[in-house]
N, C-alpha and C positions, 0 to 999 in steps of 0.2 A: 300279638301283644308282645310285643319286646322286653324282657327283663336282666336287668343285671344286676351280675354275682357279686359282690363285695369281694375284699381282700379275704381268703384263710388261711390259718396256717394249717402247713401239713408237710408229713415227712417229702423229701425228694422222690423217694421212689411212686409212693402215690402219687405226686401231680405227673410224673412219666404215667403213669397206669390211666389217671384218668385222663391225659392226652389222648392218649390210643383208644381207650372207650368213645370218650366223645365226640373223636373225631370220626373213629369208624361207623359214627349213627350219623356224618354230616354233620354235629353241631360244631359252631364255634368256640371251645374251649382255652384253655390258658397257658401261659408259657411261665416256669417261675421266676421268676425276678432274682432268686439266684441260682447261677449255674450249680446244677448235682457235683459238675464236676470239676469245681472249683477247689481249690487247696483251702482246706479247713482250720481254724483256730482258735482255740480253746483257752481257759487261765484257770488253775485250781488258785484260790485266794484260802493259804492254811493258815487255820484260829488257831491251831491247837499244837501242842507236841504230843506225841506217840509215846504209848509205853514202852518198853521195851522188847515185849512182845510180840507188838503189834509192828514196831520196828526191825525185830529177826526172823519172824515167820511170813511176812507179807510186804517188807521194804518202808512201812510207812504209810501213814493217810493216803496221801497224793496217790498213790501206785493203788491203792484199793479202789479211790475214785477214776482214776483214767484207768482202769480194769473195768469199772463196771458202765464207765459211758463211750470209752474211745472207739473209734474203728482205723482199720489200717490206712495208712497215708496219710493222717491225721496229727496238727502239730499240738501237745499239750504241756504248758510250762506253768512252774509254779513260783507263784510268790510267799514268802515266808513273811506274812504281815504281821504275827506273833513277835516277830521277831524285829520288828518295823523294816522288813523289806516289802512296798509298794510298787507296783504298776505304775508310770508314768502317767501325765494326762497325753503323750502320744501313745504310749503302750496303750491305751482304752482303746483307741483306734482300732488296733489290727485283731483285736479277737471278735468274734461274733458272739461269744460268750462267757460268764464267769459262772464260778462255783464256789460258793462259799462254804467251809465247814463245818464242824462242831467245833467246840471251846466248851474249855471249865470256867472262861471267863464269861461274866457278867453283861449279857447285850445290854442294858438299861446302866452300865458301869459309865466310869469317866475318864479310863486310864486312854493314854494319849493315842494308842495304836486301834483302840478301839473308835475314835470319836474320829481320826483321821477314816476309817475303815467307812463310817457312816456317810463319807463326806465321797468317796470312792463311789458308793453305791450311787447316791444319788447324781454324780456326773455323767457314769455308767447307763443308768437309768435315761438318763435327757437325748444320750447318744441311741438309746432304742436299742442296746444290747440286752441278750437274753439272760436273765436273774436266776440261778437257782441256789437256797440257801437249806441246809439240813442244819437242824436241828441251832444250836447257837447261830448259827448263819440265817437260818429262817426269821429268825425272832430279831436281828438285827437289821436286815434290810427291811422288813415292818416297823421298826422305831427310825430309820433311815428316809423313808420316805411319809413321813408323818403319822404312823400307829403307835402302839404305847406297850411297852417291856415291863415285866416285873417277875421277883418271888412268884412262884406259885401259890397259893394258899394251900391248899393239899400234900405241899412238900417232896418230895424224891420219886420221881417216877421210871421204873427201872425194870429190865425186863421185858419178856411179851404185853404189849397192849391190842385191844382189841379197839378199830376205829371205826366210826360207820358213815359211809361215803353221802355227802350232801345232793340233790337234784342237777345241783351247779355243777358237776364232775361231769354229768353226762353230755355235757355242751363241747366241753373239753374235747380237743383232735386228737391230745395225748393219752385219751382216758377210754380208749375202745374196748370194749369187752371187759370193764373191772365188773367184779363181784361186789355186792352188796357193802360189805363190808372184808375189812384186811385186819389179820394179824400182824403188828409191827414191832421191833426192836428200838426201844427208849432208854435214854439217859439222861434225865433232865432235871435241875429245879427250877427254871425259868420258864415262862411263855408269855404268849401274846394273850395281850388282855383285848386290845383294841385296833382294827385294821384300819390303815390307811384307804385314805378316800379313794374309789375304786376299788379295792380288796372283795375278796369275795370267800367266803368259807366254802370249801371243797370237803372237808373230812374233820369230825368231831367225836371225842368219848367222852364217858360219863365224870370223868375229870377234867378234861381240858376242852377248851371251847373251836379251841382253833388247830387241830394238828396238821391241817393242810390249807396253804389258802393261795389264791392268784389274784394276779392282777393282768385285765385282758390276759394275750398270749407272753406275754415281756416278761411275767415273774412266776415265780413257783417257788413255796416256802414248805418244807415237811421239817415237822416235827423231829419225826423220829429218823432211825441210823440205815437206809438202804443199804448203805456199803457194809455194815457189820455183817459177822456171820456169829453163828452159835459161840464158839469158841472166844471171838472177841468180846462176846458183852460177859465169858463167865469170868474174862481178865479184867473188863472193865469193872466188875464189884469187888474182884479179890486187890485187885493194884489201887482203886481209889476210895474205898469203904472207908480207910481209917484216916486216909489222907486228908477227905474232907466231912472226915466226922459222922460218914450217916451212920444211922445205927442199925445194930447187925438184925434185928426183926426185921425190919424192910430188905435188908440184904439175903435176910433169908426167904423172904417172901419173892423175893425178884428171881432166886434161883432155881423157885421150885416155879414159876410159870415160864421158865425154860424145859425145864423138863417134862411138863406136859403140855403144853403147847406150842406148836410150829411157827417159824414169822414166815409170813407170804412174801420173804424180802426179791423174789425174783420179780415179782408182778412189780412191784415197786420201783425197782431198778428199771425195768422197763418203759415205765410210765416217766420218769423223770430223764431216762434215755433219749426217748421219743419228742418231752418237751424241749430238749436243751439242745435237738439237731432238724428241728423244724426251720423250714422257709416259706416266705411268703407267695402264695400263688395268686397271681391276679387274672379272675373270671372274667372272659368278655360278656359280650351282649350273646342270651340262648334268646330266639325267635321262637316261641312256643307256636305260631299260627302259622307255622311251615312243616310243624311234623306230622306225623300220621301218627294214630291212636297208636300202633304198636312201635313206634318211636318215642312217644309220649311215656309208654308203659314201663319201657327198659330205659328209660331217663328218670323216671321216677326209682325203679330198683335201683340204680345208681346213686342217687342219693340217699335213698336208706343206708347205703354204706361209706357216706360220708359226713361227719360232722360239723354242721354250722351254727351258726348262729342262730337259735330258736325262730325271731321273727324272721330271719330270712329265708331259713327253712318252711317256716308255714307257708309266706310267700311263693315259693318253688312249688310247694307240693299242689298248693291251690290252685293254679297258674296250670298247672300239666293236670289235674283232677278237671279241668274243664274242656280238655280238648277229647 
């Protein structure tokens, strides 16, 4: 029986490992559609202004994002879209993926730069570019692609918050070995109400239905702030509480969560990096009828380590078990 394995998103290093593993078993498996050695370019769409503390201590939000996601030899450019500096249509073709940062602006608002950002998101999505949204970025991607966002009915979400991962998360190639729940740092008063067509919830909480969402392997939105550290979270509370009229009681409770709970920021960072760095890997036909029982068993064990579409994985396992 010949079985064709469809496209799946994996890390370049995973593609190489799979190639060596299955070639050693005499199987035809695939090559990456993107050369892992090719120079890679990504762009940060900066949607807000950092506090003085973040600028002096870390060099700004763009530096935090780059440190979280970049590897040696890559190009990471920043567009200050909050100040009206946007990538051109030609620029959009240059990058593999775009990261949209947090902002204190409303994702559902009508400021010109927010509306222009929505258009850029739609263009990048049509170009099959990867889109990673953080907080405001998470919300604005949802809005731009047909979802709905607005002011959260429960008010501000600040400090450390526990979120529960949905079953759909385990099918994602970038979500290997995640726990069933995560503590994340948050600072927002808006949220996603309805997902765009084709969107799926990957995580939720008691107060927010969409903490993380995805659209295939091309879009990932995260309501929390994986780039933040505990000291940054305290600075946000101290710097913006009065500016945005956040009640003292809300700030006090948020600070308490920072004192009693530890955020799983490293786990969330690894997930975001795995998502934005993934490449497409075209799998070729695997003829299970020509496989020995030992080879079929080895292949089955290999598939257990490889995240695939659930229906496809079921077909693969069924075919192997019949050997």
